[in-house]
N, C-alpha and C positions, 0 to 999 in steps of 0.2 A: 407182484411183478408185473413189468412194463410189457407191452406186445413185443418188444425186441427181445425180451428175457424169456418169455414163454417157450419157445421151441427148443432151448437149452437144455431142459431138463429130460425130454425124451431123447436127443441126440446123445448125450451123455450117458444116459443110461443103457441106450443101444451098444456104444462103444464099450463101456465097460463090461458088456455081456458079450463081447465079440462078433456082434451082428452087423457091425461098419467098422471101419478103418478110420484112424485119427483125421487120415487126409479128407475122407469123404464127409467127416464130421464138420471138418474146417471149411471145406467147400460151400455146404449146405448154411452155414452162419455166416459167410463172407469173412472169415478171419485166417489168421496164420494157423498153421498146426503146433505151433508152440504155445499160442495163446488158446488153442482148444485143448490141449494138455492140462491147462491150469484152470479150464472150466470142468474137466472131469475129476481133478483133483480135489475140487471145490465140492462138486456134488458128492463125491465118495464121502467127503469130511462131515457136510451139513448137510446133505439132502438138497431138496430143491430150496429151500429157505437159505442154502448157503450161496446160492446163485443171485441173490438180490443183491443191489449196489449198497455196499457198506456203508454209505453217506445218506441213503435214504431216509428220510424225514428228520435229517439234522438241517439247521441252518446253514446257509452258505458263509464262505470266509468275508465276503462282501456284503452281508447283511447288515441293514443299520441297526442300532441297537436302539433302544427306546431313548436312551439320553440324548443319543446324535440326533435321533428324529424332533425330538423335543427342541433341541438348540436350533436345528435348522427351520423349524416352523416358528420359533420366535426371532429368529433374525430376519425370516423372511417377510415378518409383518411388522418390524420395527426399523431395526437400521436399513434394511436393504428393501425397504418398502418400493414398490414399482420397478425393480430389476427383473429383465427378462430371465429366463432360465439358465441361458449359457453366460451371461454375464453375473448372475448370481453363484453359478457353478464355479467359476474362476474365482469368485470374492472368497467362498468358503475355503478353497484349496490355498490361496494366498495369504489370506491374512488370518485365517482361524485354523488353516492345518486339516481340515475335513476334507479327505480324498474321496469324492463323491462324484458320480456320473451325472450327464446332464437328464438322463432317462428317471433317474432314482430322484433327482428334483422335481421333475416333471410330475411323476407319478405321486411324490408327495404333495405337491400342490392341488392337481386334481384330487386326491384322496379329502383334502380340507374343502374343496367345492370353491377353489378360488380360480377366477378367469385367468387365461393368459394376458400377459401385457402387450404382447403384439400378435396376432392372430395371423398366422402364414397361409398365405393364399396359393392356390394351385400355380404351378408357372405357367405364362404363356407362351407358345410358340411364337418367335420373333427371329427375322433375318437379322443378325448382328454383323456389325462390320466387323472384320479381323484385327486383333489388337496388332499395334505395331512390334518391331520385331525386339528393341532394347529400351532400358530406360531413358529418359529424356527426349525421345523422337517426337511424341507428341503428349501435351499435359491439357487436360480440361479444367476451364475454371468458371466459377459460377458463385452465386450468393444466394443464403437460403434465410428470410424474414421468418422468425420462429419464437415462441416463449422460451427463450432457451434459460432464463434465470425464473421460469414459472411465475409465482407471484412474489419472488423476494427480491426484485430488481427491476431494470428497465427493458424496456422492447429493444430487441437489438437484432442485427443481420450478421450472420455470419459469413465470410468470403473464404473460398478454398480453393485450392489447386490440387488435382489427382493425376499419378501418371496413367497414360493409357496402357502400356505395356505390362505393368505390374500393379495397378490398382493401388500404388502405394499413396498415402496422404503427404503431398509434399510440405504443404504451408495451411496454417487457419489463421484468421484472424477477424475478432468483433468490432463492428462498428453499429452507431446507432441506425444508421440508413445504408442501403447499397450505394457506395459512391466510388470516386476515381482514388481516392486515398486507400480504401481497402484493398482494391485490386494492385495498386502500387505497393502496399505494404507486403502482399503475400509474393507478389513477383520477385520484391527485393531480398526477403527470406529464403523463397526458393533458390535465386542466385548465390546466396551466401553459405547455403547448406548442400546443395547438390550442383550447383552450376546452372547456367541457362540452358531452357528448353530450346528445341530446334523449330517447335512451332505449337502455338497455342490452338485451343478449340472453343470457342465460347458461343452464346446466342446473339442475339441481334440487338444488345443493348446498344443504346447511343453513345455509351462510354468507349466502346471497342471501335466502333467505327459510324461512319456517317449514315443516317438513314433517312434523313430529310430531303425533301424535293428542291432544296434552293441551291442556284447555282449561280457563282458570280461568273462575270466575265472572263477574269482570270481563270477560272474553272472550266469553263467551255472550251477555251482555245487548246488546252492539252487533252480535254476528254476527260477528266476523271476529277473529283471532289479531293480538296484537300483533306487528310487524315485528322481525326481528333487528336486530343494532347497524348491519350494513351498511344495511338496509333503511332504519332511521331517517336514515341519513346520506343517502340517495337523496331521501328524501322532503323533507329540510331544503334538499339543492340543487335541487329541483326536477327530478329525472331518474327516468324510469320505467322499469319493468322487466318484461320477459317471459320466462318460463319457456320453454327448448326441449323438446319433447316426446322427443327423442332426441338424440343425437350427429349424426346424419347432416343433421339440422335446422340445425345450427351447421356446415354442411360447410366455410366458407371458412377459420374459425380452425382446425379439424381438418386441412386440407391446409396451412395455414401451420405446423403442427408438423412436418408431413414436410419441410417445405423447411429449416426451423431446424436440425431433428434432422441434417441432410445438411450445411448450408452453416455453419450456426453453430458446430458442434463441429468443423469441418475448419477453421475460422478461429481458434479458441483453440488447438486443436493447434500451429497455424503459429506461434502467438505464445507457448506455452509456459505459458499460463493455467491455473492449477489451484486457486484459490481462490474462494469466493464473492464477496467484495470485489473481486478482481481481474475477475470475470466482469462483474458488476454495471457495473463502471467503462468496460468495453470496449463495453458495449451501445448509448449512444449512437453512437459512431464507427460501429459495424455498421450500425445503422438508417440512418443518414446515406449511407452507402454502397448 
């Protein structure tokens, strides 16, 4: 019997002998009088053994069968090798119909002695800028050079836009390097899918705004430098631009890169995608998922 069940036998025996009332016994066990009557009945019919939980010692309804454990372990090391626990849990449910929790997948992985794909660090306290109130008021844009195709394809840089209010990835696009074409493409795709954002938030890249010290005479007279090609586009579209003082200032898109470097890379490995064209063709399906 558990510690919670041990006092029930003595109180039920005392109630059957008439030494205490049902109300007193229920109050001592922190239960209703009706429930205490059931305890008395079980004690009368089966003694102290009758007070033990009927499911004690039996496997739970959500207990993984040996067959399911073996199937998950096989998928974990073959088809979904390199997937993190949450991503693997989603794939087991969506593709294989195995309704299993993330904690069960994690416990199974640890039982086999396999390390985590991504180690979770303790959160650091940081004073964060409040989010905007609505979708489209501010969008953060950036690019991430990474081995997106691992050893199957060329080096690439992923350009992206994320909404500040909802953290919704608005558009993604692969290019060989970080360049104007990549940023124009994601701005175009965002405008056609969601509409134009009110303001963009990016870093100090010279694609967005001039950061050189050269001033022509025509620029010195009005007191400001001419915008870049991308800057002229934003002026024509009526979109504002804000320059972030540090990478931490645009933390939402920086955290998005960590997620994509894990999930997007795993999904493309699963499909055998090894070219920039194939990677860009897969991005709308990935974003929808």
